[in-house]
FITI-670196 format. One record per residue (C-alpha): residue number from 1; x, y, z. Coordinates in pm, 1 decimal. Layout:
<ketis>
[keti NUM,[X,Y,Z]]
...
</ketis>
This chain:
<ketis>
[keti 1,[9701.9,21544.2,879.4]]
[keti 2,[9540.5,21845.2,1054.8]]
[keti 3,[9487.1,21773.6,1445.9]]
[keti 4,[9124.8,21810.3,1563.5]]
[keti 5,[9061.1,22112.5,1733.8]]
[keti 6,[8827.1,21978.1,1986.7]]
[keti 7,[8982.9,21995.7,2347.1]]
[keti 8,[9024.7,21659.5,2523.1]]
[keti 9,[8834.9,21646.3,2829.8]]
[keti 10,[9091.6,21538.3,3151.2]]
[keti 11,[9053.9,21205.0,3296.2]]
[keti 12,[8824.5,21194.0,3600.2]]
[keti 13,[9136.4,21128.9,3824.6]]
[keti 14,[9311.6,21425.4,3644.8]]
[keti 15,[9039.2,21627.3,3739.4]]
[keti 16,[8987.2,21530.3,4075.5]]
[keti 17,[9366.6,21606.6,4157.7]]
[keti 18,[9335.9,21948.1,4049.9]]
[keti 19,[9025.5,21993.1,4265.4]]
[keti 20,[9235.2,21855.7,4570.5]]
[keti 21,[9530.0,22125.1,4486.8]]
[keti 22,[9285.9,22427.2,4437.9]]
[keti 23,[9088.2,22335.5,4797.5]]
[keti 24,[9444.0,22251.9,4939.0]]
[keti 25,[9570.9,22606.9,4863.9]]
[keti 26,[9242.3,22790.6,4919.3]]
[keti 27,[9250.0,22625.0,5295.9]]
[keti 28,[9631.0,22650.0,5356.7]]
[keti 29,[9702.6,22763.8,5722.8]]
[keti 30,[9324.6,22714.0,5785.0]]
[keti 31,[9255.1,22572.7,6149.2]]
[keti 32,[8881.0,22473.4,6047.0]]
[keti 33,[8773.7,22124.4,6106.2]]
[keti 34,[8516.0,22156.7,5815.9]]
[keti 35,[8231.7,22013.3,6034.7]]
[keti 36,[8442.8,21706.7,6170.8]]
[keti 37,[8539.8,21635.9,5812.7]]
[keti 38,[8873.5,21774.5,5828.1]]
[keti 39,[9016.8,21821.1,5507.2]]
[keti 40,[8759.6,21681.1,5299.8]]
[keti 41,[8909.3,21759.1,4963.9]]
[keti 42,[9157.8,21434.4,5076.0]]
[keti 43,[8872.6,21207.2,5074.9]]
[keti 44,[8879.5,20895.8,4828.9]]
[keti 45,[8633.8,21054.3,4579.4]]
[keti 46,[8380.4,20801.2,4627.7]]
[keti 47,[8365.8,20909.0,4983.2]]
[keti 48,[8392.1,21295.4,4886.6]]
[keti 49,[8073.2,21230.6,4681.0]]
[keti 50,[7884.9,21129.8,4950.9]]
[keti 51,[8011.2,21378.1,5250.4]]
[keti 52,[7799.9,21609.7,5412.2]]
[keti 53,[7882.8,21915.3,5645.4]]
[keti 54,[7629.2,22012.1,5907.7]]
[keti 55,[7385.8,21762.2,5694.8]]
[keti 56,[7432.1,21918.1,5355.0]]
[keti 57,[7585.0,21728.7,5069.5]]
[keti 58,[7892.4,21882.2,4949.6]]
[keti 59,[7835.8,21727.3,4563.9]]
[keti 60,[7486.7,21683.7,4443.5]]
[keti 61,[7428.9,21366.9,4351.0]]
[keti 62,[7444.1,21275.3,3983.7]]
[keti 63,[7156.3,21293.5,3727.9]]
[keti 64,[7112.2,21074.6,3401.7]]
[keti 65,[7163.6,21292.8,3117.3]]
[keti 66,[6848.6,21357.9,2927.9]]
[keti 67,[6804.0,21162.9,2577.6]]
[keti 68,[6831.4,21503.3,2350.0]]
[keti 69,[7159.0,21571.9,2510.5]]
[keti 70,[7315.8,21209.2,2497.8]]
[keti 71,[7601.4,21216.2,2236.0]]
[keti 72,[7706.2,21576.7,2273.8]]
[keti 73,[8060.5,21620.8,2297.5]]
[keti 74,[8104.7,21973.2,2357.3]]
[keti 75,[7982.3,22194.0,2621.3]]
[keti 76,[7709.6,22425.0,2509.4]]
[keti 77,[7506.2,22698.1,2652.0]]
[keti 78,[7156.3,22609.2,2699.8]]
[keti 79,[6876.4,22849.3,2608.7]]
[keti 80,[6663.5,22976.8,2904.0]]
[keti 81,[6353.8,22742.8,2873.2]]
[keti 82,[6589.8,22451.8,2901.0]]
[keti 83,[6745.4,22609.6,3217.9]]
[keti 84,[6425.1,22621.1,3396.4]]
[keti 85,[6211.7,22343.7,3249.9]]
[keti 86,[6491.4,22067.2,3072.4]]
[keti 87,[6542.0,21992.3,2747.2]]
[keti 88,[6248.6,21990.1,2467.8]]
[keti 89,[6002.8,22133.1,2682.7]]
[keti 90,[5859.2,22477.1,2665.9]]
[keti 91,[5841.0,22715.1,2943.8]]
[keti 92,[5452.9,22748.7,2895.7]]
[keti 93,[5453.9,22359.7,2880.6]]
[keti 94,[5657.2,22372.7,3226.6]]
[keti 95,[5380.4,22629.1,3381.3]]
[keti 96,[5084.3,22411.1,3283.1]]
[keti 97,[5176.4,22120.6,3510.9]]
</ketis>
């Protein structure tokens, strides 16, 4: 039986470990305290999601998946109308509201 060609998505813990490694390597030798947070990438994930530097969130809050995109299993490039106004709405309609 042939293997699926769909790439598997790493678990959130594995992705977070990778982010921590990248940020740690990028900051190696830095003496910055990052607005008092220190090495913020080493915070527990739930704290990092809420962390702010000088009042600015480091990670935008999660937004619900639009109904038109639920169940999609692969990333795709949205068309420009989706980028600016959201799924299944025309650019013209967006300017009328």
